[in-house]
GUMIPA-955933 format. One record per residue (C-alpha): z, y, x; residue number from 1. Coordinates in steps of 0.001 Angstrom, whole numbers, plus 500000, padded with zeros to 6 digits. Example, Ala and Ser with C-alpha at 12.3 -4.5 7.8 and 13.67 -1.06 7.14 Angstrom:
PT      c3      c2      c1    i
PT  507800  495500  512300    1
PT  507140  498940  513670    2
***
This chain:
PT      c3      c2      c1    i
PT  499948  500140  499957    1
PT  498968  503472  501097    2
PT  502198  504989  500423    3
PT  501535  508621  500945    4
PT  498515  507992  498495    5
PT  500143  506354  496125    6
PT  503378  508527  495955    7
PT  501094  511744  495276    8
PT  499244  509746  492624    9
PT  502637  508826  491049   10
PT  503517  512793  491336   11
PT  500354  513669  489738   12
PT  500672  511443  486877   13
PT  504362  512260  486221   14
PT  503398  516124  486255   15
PT  500827  515339  483834   16
PT  502951  513262  481558   17
PT  506466  514497  481646   18
PT  505707  518323  482133   19
PT  508810  520181  481394   20
PT  510777  517129  480105   21
PT  510369  513947  478067   22
PT  512026  515807  475126   23
PT  512076  512931  472644   24
PT  514362  510824  475207   25
PT  516327  514030  476010   26
PT  516788  514609  472287   27
PT  517688  511352  470832   28
PT  519604  509622  473986   29
PT  522692  510798  475234   30
PT  522940  511930  478733   31
PT  524189  509098  481042   32
PT  523468  506159  478561   33
PT  522564  502942  480433   34
PT  519867  500525  479454   35
PT  517918  497521  480472   36
PT  514106  496796  479826   37
PT  511819  493667  480424   38
PT  507947  493872  481281   39
PT  506507  491600  478682   40
PT  503262  489792  479274   41
PT  501162  489613  475808   42
PT  498031  487956  477184   43
PT  496509  485398  479537   44
PT  495298  486828  482870   45
PT  496196  488027  486508   46
PT  499085  490121  487045   47
PT  498775  493372  489111   48
PT  500626  496507  489761   49
PT  504107  495201  490439   50
PT  504237  496755  493710   51
PT  503100  500116  492037   52
PT  505723  499902  489462   53
PT  508319  499453  492004   54
PT  507236  502473  493539   55
PT  507212  504344  490173   56
PT  510725  503717  489124   57
PT  511774  504287  492918   58
PT  510234  508049  492759   59
PT  511562  508599  489088   60
PT  515058  507476  489816   61
PT  516089  505737  493089   62
PT  518945  504366  491094   63
PT  516979  502120  488775   64
PT  517526  498449  489695   65
PT  514477  496186  489332   66
PT  514655  492666  489218   67
PT  511040  490868  489501   68
PT  510239  487503  488573   69
PT  506646  487457  489120   70
PT  504356  488929  491857   71
PT  501181  490557  491986   72
PT  498582  487971  491682   73
PT  500314  485426  489504   74
PT  498619  483898  486714   75
PT  500423  485117  483680   76
PT  500692  484114  479682   77
PT  502058  485697  476706   78
PT  505869  485798  476743   79
PT  506260  485788  480583   80
PT  508407  488366  481944   81
PT  507669  490185  485151   82
PT  510482  492003  485644   83
PT  513616  493754  484341   84
PT  514522  497304  485165   85
PT  518166  498625  484323   86
PT  519845  501925  484782   87
PT  519538  505149  483173   88
PT  517849  504641  479838   89
PT  516118  508364  479875   90
PT  514581  507728  483186   91
PT  513345  504207  482051   92
PT  511299  505703  479216   93
PT  510236  508339  481665   94
PT  508582  506046  483772   95
PT  507657  503531  481088   96
PT  504192  504792  480099   97
PT  502942  505217  483641   98
PT  504149  501723  484650   99
PT  502261  500325  481776  100
PT  498948  502360  481922  101
PT  498514  501179  485621  102
PT  499605  497957  485252  103
PT  497730  497005  482375  104
PT  494580  498463  483948  105
PT  494922  496640  487272  106
PT  495683  493489  485840  107
PT  492629  493717  483662  108
PT  490543  494145  486820  109
PT  492457  491538  488838  110
PT  491699  489199  485857  111
PT  488201  490048  485640  112
PT  487628  489822  489326  113
PT  489230  486505  489555  114
PT  487034  485025  487062  115
PT  484240  485810  489129  116
PT  485862  484699  492234  117
PT  486282  481325  490400  118
PT  482620  481249  489276  119
PT  481653  481945  493010  120
PT  483914  479038  494166  121
PT  482069  476699  496513  122
PT  479361  479369  497547  123
PT  479323  481596  500718  124
PT  479028  484747  498363  125
PT  481934  487250  498017  126
PT  482238  489670  495168  127
PT  482466  493320  495684  128
PT  483706  496348  493853  129
PT  481452  499671  493852  130
PT  482314  503473  493574  131
PT  481975  503244  489806  132
PT  485888  503778  489206  133
PT  488273  506042  486838  134
PT  488610  509559  489013  135
PT  491957  509783  490428  136
PT  492382  506026  490206  137
PT  490159  504521  492652  138
PT  492780  503190  495211  139
PT  494726  501264  492390  140
PT  491429  499946  490874  141
PT  490209  498926  494397  142
PT  493620  497400  495083  143
PT  493608  495609  491829  144
PT  489893  494013  492846  145
PT  491703  492802  496074  146
PT  494629  491232  494291  147
PT  492115  489194  492222  148
PT  490428  487824  495316  149
PT  487546  490255  495492  150
PT  486552  492291  498340  151
PT  486226  496352  498504  152
PT  483196  498114  499415  153
PT  482996  501385  500851  154
PT  486022  503788  499485  155
PT  483944  506910  499186  156
PT  481182  508553  500423  157
PT  483011  509333  503773  158
PT  483378  505831  505123  159
PT  480130  504199  504955  160
PT  476474  505185  504878  161
PT  474720  503751  501762  162
PT  471045  504931  501836  163
PT  469940  504529  497945  164
PT  466478  504936  496401  165
PT  467187  508563  495485  166
PT  468164  509271  499386  167
PT  465002  507345  500308  168
PT  462845  509332  497651  169
PT  464198  512768  498767  170
PT  464050  512170  502331  171
PT  460551  511215  502394  172
PT  460628  507235  502611  173
PT  462532  504425  504377  174
PT  461656  504963  507977  175
PT  462527  508574  507545  176
PT  465678  508146  505760  177
PT  467134  505962  508584  178
PT  465733  508074  511571  179
PT  467574  510810  509804  180
PT  470678  508983  509400  181
PT  470811  508064  513249  182
PT  470219  511762  514067  183
PT  472772  513026  511763  184
PT  475513  510465  513077  185
PT  474583  511400  516510  186
PT  474902  515121  515894  187
PT  478317  514630  514012  188
PT  479348  512230  516644  189
PT  480449  509831  513903  190
PT  480266  505905  513952  191
PT  479586  504567  510273  192
PT  478015  501461  509159  193
PT  474658  501915  507516  194
PT  473497  500182  504349  195
PT  470087  500651  502869  196
PT  468983  499628  499213  197
PT  465544  498062  498521  198
PT  463618  497735  495328  199
PT  461063  495129  496450  200
PT  459839  493154  499138  201
PT  457504  495836  500258  202
PT  460554  497879  501060  203
PT  462323  495301  502740  204
PT  459817  494827  505338  205
PT  459678  498660  506026  206
PT  463409  498231  506559  207
PT  463001  495300  508707  208
PT  460347  497212  511020  209
PT  462534  500007  511213  210
PT  465745  498483  511917  211
PT  468688  500188  512825  212
PT  470833  499062  509922  213
PT  473826  496988  509296  214
PT  473320  495674  505560  215
PT  470501  495573  503214  216
PT  471183  495774  499003  217
PT  468658  493856  497306  218
PT  468576  495580  494129  219
PT  467225  494212  490693  220
PT  465288  491449  492532  221
PT  464517  488144  490299  222
PT  465582  485068  491631  223
PT  462327  484119  493443  224
PT  462106  487405  495233  225
PT  465814  487340  496147  226
PT  465543  484106  497650  227
PT  462556  484905  499622  228
PT  464319  488088  501016  229
PT  467196  486134  502271  230
PT  464830  483626  503906  231
PT  463043  486536  505466  232
PT  466191  488387  506735  233
PT  467206  485109  507911  234
PT  470558  486193  508938  235
PT  469941  489040  510846  236
PT  471469  491646  508513  237
PT  474389  491274  506016  238
PT  472747  491025  502526  239
PT  474126  492118  498972  240
PT  472710  491663  495758  241
PT  473268  493964  492557  242
PT  471497  495072  489320  243
PT  471315  493035  486330  244
PT  474129  490597  487197  245
PT  476385  489119  484594  246
PT  479123  486527  484479  247
PT  476434  483986  482963  248
PT  473995  484504  485922  249
PT  476264  485513  489060  250
PT  476376  482082  490215  251
PT  472514  481726  489954  252
PT  472347  484872  492111  253
PT  474943  483585  494750  254
PT  472699  480353  494845  255
PT  469912  482411  496175  256
PT  472105  482880  499624  257
PT  473544  486342  499603  258
PT  476413  487476  501338  259
PT  477931  489645  498678  260
PT  477329  490522  495199  261
PT  478473  494055  494115  262
PT  479548  494192  490241  263
PT  480332  497766  488960  264
PT  481670  496294  485754  265
PT  484878  495263  487687  266
PT  486280  498692  487574  267
PT  484176  500340  484916  268
PT  484432  498320  481886  269
PT  486914  496176  481837  270
PT  489540  495100  478849  271
PT  493300  496040  480002  272
PT  495885  493116  480092  273
PT  498333  493504  477150  274
PT  501683  494344  478681  275
PT  504888  495756  476737  276
PT  508276  497317  478272  277
PT  510834  496074  475678  278
PT  514536  497159  475721  279
PT  517103  494537  476354  280
PT  520010  494854  473745  281
***
């Protein structure tokens, strides 16, 4: 966990949610009231966000006592209890919604990721996430992908070069885009991995003739062309497939021999896992 980044996220989120006070709790619950609550699972899936929840409770009130029964990555089912939290009742409720929002979202992502990882079992292909994430929650969502057994692609625009179709078109072609990239990295004294997207076998040949890259993204290839592309590349570069890939056909894409398959749906359209924080009387 990147504590600095996570703590800033928690502070921003609490500011957004609490404002100048949780007036409902302040109005209804006498100050100093002690309480206890449990995190109840109401779905089947993969649990994610326990470590984050502990940090949220700590930042809201370091005197809150949390007893965990399940860890991140655990398979869960309805009626499982992930943890119990005990202490100041007002502060438990102050943390409640942030804990639930994060854990439900992260657990949904981890669950979807694990489903795909299981489908790909026995192949040499790994599943990648993308930048199709919720603004402000990218770190948490990519964290959840890792918990589910997936692999993180680049985190943002700053940590890798990914030359996509628009970059190629705007720069004047594949060769020019690669040459421009090398000149830029030299001028800026930066060392970044370079990946380039190709849309067909002709563009692939242009990339291979130019060289100077680390990974090739084979976008919207049909199975025959994807198999042919992998054969042509012959292990010289890391291969990644994307576009038109679903749960139903992802293993067929993996069978074409690519190293990675990127799936934007891991983070942009998952169903959150149903979790609830219930008071224990």
